[in-house]
C-alpha positions, 0 to 999 in steps of 0.5 A: 763278238756279240754285244749285249747289255746288262743292267746291274744294281747293288744295294747295301744289306739292311735290317728291313722286315720281310714285308718291306723286303717284299714290297721293295722287290715287287716295286723294282720288278714292276718298274721293269715290267712296265717297259715292255714284254721283252724285259718283263719277268714273265716266267720263273727260271726252271731247269728246263725252259720248255717246262716253264709256265707264265708266272701269275703276277699278284702281290700275294703270289710274289710274296709266297715266291720270296718266302720260299726263296730264302737261302738254305743249304742242307735244310738249314735256313740262312735268313741273313743271306736273304732271298734269291729268285730269277725270271726270264721274259720269253721262251725264245732264247734270243728274245729272252731277258734274264732277270735275277734278284737277291734281296733281304740280306742282313749280313754286312759281308754281302750285298743285295743285287738286281741284274737284268741281262737284256736279250740279243734281240733288244737293239740298243742302237734303236733310239726308242729302245735306248730311251726306254732303257734309261727310263727303266734304269731310273725307275729301278734305281728309285725302287731298289735304292742301290749305292751303285748301278750301271748298264754295261756292254758285255764285250766292253766289260771284259776290258776291266777287272770286275765291276767294283773295287776299293769302294769305287766302280772299276769303269764308267759305262754307258749308264751309271748310278753313283749313290751318295757314298761314291759321289762323296768319294769322287767329289760332286764338283768333279762329277759336274765337270765330266765330259759326258752326255748328261748328269742328273740327280736321282735319289741321293746320287747321280745318274750319269750317261756317257753318250746319247747312244749306248756304248759300242765296243767296236766304235773307237771314238766311243771307247776313247771317250770312255777311257777319257772319263775313266782317267778323269775320275781316276778309275783307270788305276784299277786296271791300268788299261791302255785302250 
């Protein structure tokens, strides 16, 4: 199975005004773009990729895009469901990242999301790429202000039942962001004792890195370490995994 990686950030709904929503979304996307063309939001998603044209980036152009991306159905506008838009980085499918965001949600039943599907050509096994990913993840956390986030291996994610249940992540991935709520629920003392590569404070939570190298789902030692951390945190209760 081809192993690719996905960055996921989830943020609570809020009561921010439109201008604040736009500024935060713009900052998050620019935080991503500065780490290279291969993960930059260069093109707006269209029904036929061959019809895509480069997005002319400016704050005003982006503001107009967000305003036109309000969720609606049958002509009825649902401002409480926020604004949804997506980009991709390259016309070459194997070299293209998919980038999507829903922001500005005020309905407490839903969440704001920021997702980056890294391209097949983005070789996480390259140490420079791995460190670039850590930096991009960190900057996007600061801009998007999530309560939870991860950089997950697509094949490995299939071992688990979704990403989040009962106020906790269902698994510990290569990179993880646990905001204040998760940190308090699991306990800071427990997080400080995790048998992992690094743990450091970012915003009001922790950025936690399983290993120096990205998780390889075909590496039994890496998967075993993931299992150990899941059990230590009590996350294995969600799946009863036996890996």
